[in-house]
C-alpha positions as CSV (number, residue, x, y, z in Angstrom):
1,M,0.1,0.0,-0.1
2,P,1.6,3.4,-1.0
3,K,2.5,5.7,1.7
4,R,1.4,9.5,2.4
5,T,3.8,11.9,3.5
6,T,0.8,13.9,5.3
7,G,1.2,11.6,7.8
8,V,-2.6,10.6,7.3
9,P,-2.8,6.4,6.4
10,A,-2.3,5.7,2.7
11,L,-6.1,4.4,1.1
12,S,-7.1,1.2,-0.3
13,R,-8.8,1.2,-3.7
14,R,-12.1,0.7,-2.6
15,E,-11.5,3.2,0.2
16,R,-10.3,6.0,-2.7
17,Q,-13.5,5.2,-4.5
18,V,-15.6,5.7,-1.6
19,M,-13.7,9.1,-0.8
20,D,-14.3,9.9,-4.4
21,I,-18.0,9.5,-3.9
22,L,-18.3,11.6,-0.7
23,F,-16.4,14.6,-2.2
24,Q,-18.6,14.5,-5.0
25,R,-21.7,14.2,-2.8
26,G,-20.1,16.2,0.0
27,Q,-22.0,14.0,2.6
28,A,-23.6,10.6,2.1
29,T,-25.0,7.5,4.2
30,A,-23.6,3.9,3.5
31,A,-26.7,3.3,1.5
32,E,-25.8,6.4,-0.7
33,V,-22.2,4.9,-1.0
34,M,-23.3,1.7,-1.8
35,G,-25.5,3.1,-4.7
36,D,-22.7,5.1,-6.2
37,L,-19.8,2.1,-6.1
38,P,-19.1,0.4,-8.9
39,D,-19.3,-3.7,-8.5
40,P,-20.7,-3.2,-4.9
41,P,-19.6,-5.0,-1.8
42,T,-22.5,-6.0,0.6
43,Y,-23.6,-2.7,2.9
44,S,-22.1,-4.3,5.9
45,S,-18.9,-4.2,4.0
46,V,-19.4,-0.7,2.7
47,R,-20.1,0.5,6.4
48,S,-17.1,-1.5,7.4
49,I,-15.3,0.3,4.8
50,L,-16.5,3.9,6.4
51,S,-15.6,2.7,9.7
52,I,-12.0,2.5,8.8
53,L,-12.0,5.8,7.1
54,V,-13.2,7.5,10.4
55,D,-10.7,5.6,12.0
56,K,-8.2,6.8,9.7
57,G,-9.4,10.4,9.8
58,H,-10.5,10.8,6.5
59,V,-14.2,10.7,7.3
60,V,-16.4,12.1,10.0
61,H,-20.4,11.3,10.9
62,R,-23.1,12.5,12.4
63,E,-26.3,10.9,13.3
64,E,-29.6,11.2,11.5
65,G,-31.9,9.5,13.2
66,L,-31.3,5.9,12.8
67,R,-28.5,6.1,10.1
68,Y,-25.1,7.8,9.6
69,V,-24.4,10.7,7.4
70,Y,-20.6,10.8,6.4
71,I,-18.7,13.9,6.1
72,P,-15.2,13.9,4.6
73,V,-13.0,16.0,6.6
74,E,-10.9,17.5,4.0
75,S,-12.2,20.1,1.9
76,T,-12.7,19.1,-1.9
77,T,-10.1,21.7,-2.6
78,R,-7.3,20.6,-0.4
79,A,-7.9,17.2,-1.5
80,R,-7.9,18.2,-5.3
81,E,-4.4,19.9,-4.6
82,E,-3.2,17.2,-2.7
83,A,-4.1,14.5,-5.7
84,L,-2.7,16.9,-8.3
85,R,0.8,17.3,-6.5
86,H,0.6,13.6,-6.7
87,V,0.2,13.3,-10.1
88,I,2.8,16.1,-11.0
89,Q,5.0,14.7,-9.0
90,T,4.6,11.0,-10.0
91,F,4.2,12.0,-14.1
92,F,5.9,14.9,-14.9
93,H,9.0,15.0,-12.1
94,G,7.5,17.9,-10.2
95,S,7.5,20.1,-13.7
96,T,4.9,22.1,-13.8
97,D,5.4,23.6,-17.1
98,Q,5.2,19.6,-18.5
99,T,2.1,19.2,-16.5
100,I,0.4,22.4,-18.0
101,A,1.8,21.4,-21.4
102,A,0.2,18.0,-21.1
103,V,-3.1,19.0,-20.5
104,L,-3.5,21.5,-23.0
105,R,-2.3,19.0,-25.3
106,M,-5.2,16.7,-24.3
107,S,-8.0,19.7,-24.0
108,D,-10.7,18.8,-26.7
109,S,-11.6,22.5,-27.0
110,K,-9.1,25.4,-28.4
111,L,-8.3,28.1,-25.7
112,S,-10.3,31.2,-26.0
113,D,-8.6,34.6,-26.0
114,R,-10.2,35.2,-22.4
115,D,-8.9,31.8,-21.2
116,I,-5.5,32.9,-22.2
117,E,-6.1,36.1,-20.6
118,R,-6.9,34.3,-17.4
119,L,-4.1,31.9,-17.4
120,Q,-1.8,35.0,-17.9
121,E,-3.2,36.5,-14.9
122,R,-2.8,33.9,-13.0
123,I,1.0,33.2,-14.4
124,R,1.3,37.1,-13.0
125,K,-0.2,36.5,-9.5
126,A,2.1,33.0,-9.2
127,R,5.4,34.7,-9.9
128,A,4.3,38.1,-7.8
129,K,3.1,35.5,-4.6
130,E,7.1,33.9,-5.4
131,E,8.9,37.4,-5.3
132,R,7.2,37.9,-1.8
133,E,8.3,34.9,-0.4
């Protein structure tokens, strides 16, 4: 199982699938997670996976009547950034420009002038931030 550098235990394939569902939904019950899983295991297994995710610190739950509603601890934005950082490090050797070039190559649509302006503004802001640090 791969290790994470953040100190939080790494996720199995099925745990990652459950987390993806929770991030997409924002929150979900075990039955909702089970309904969204490809080739779902038993309800008991889904509950077990959710309990493991709670124990690992990825998920919290609250009671709603007789059921638990599970919520990711980490924000979607932070999880997205961590996942992208991992992809950049793993597949692009930490190179931001190679990553951006790959995204642009695989883009199905052409960039509009407005898109290019937005990207240029983000680059300017990133440079300014680096200069301040």
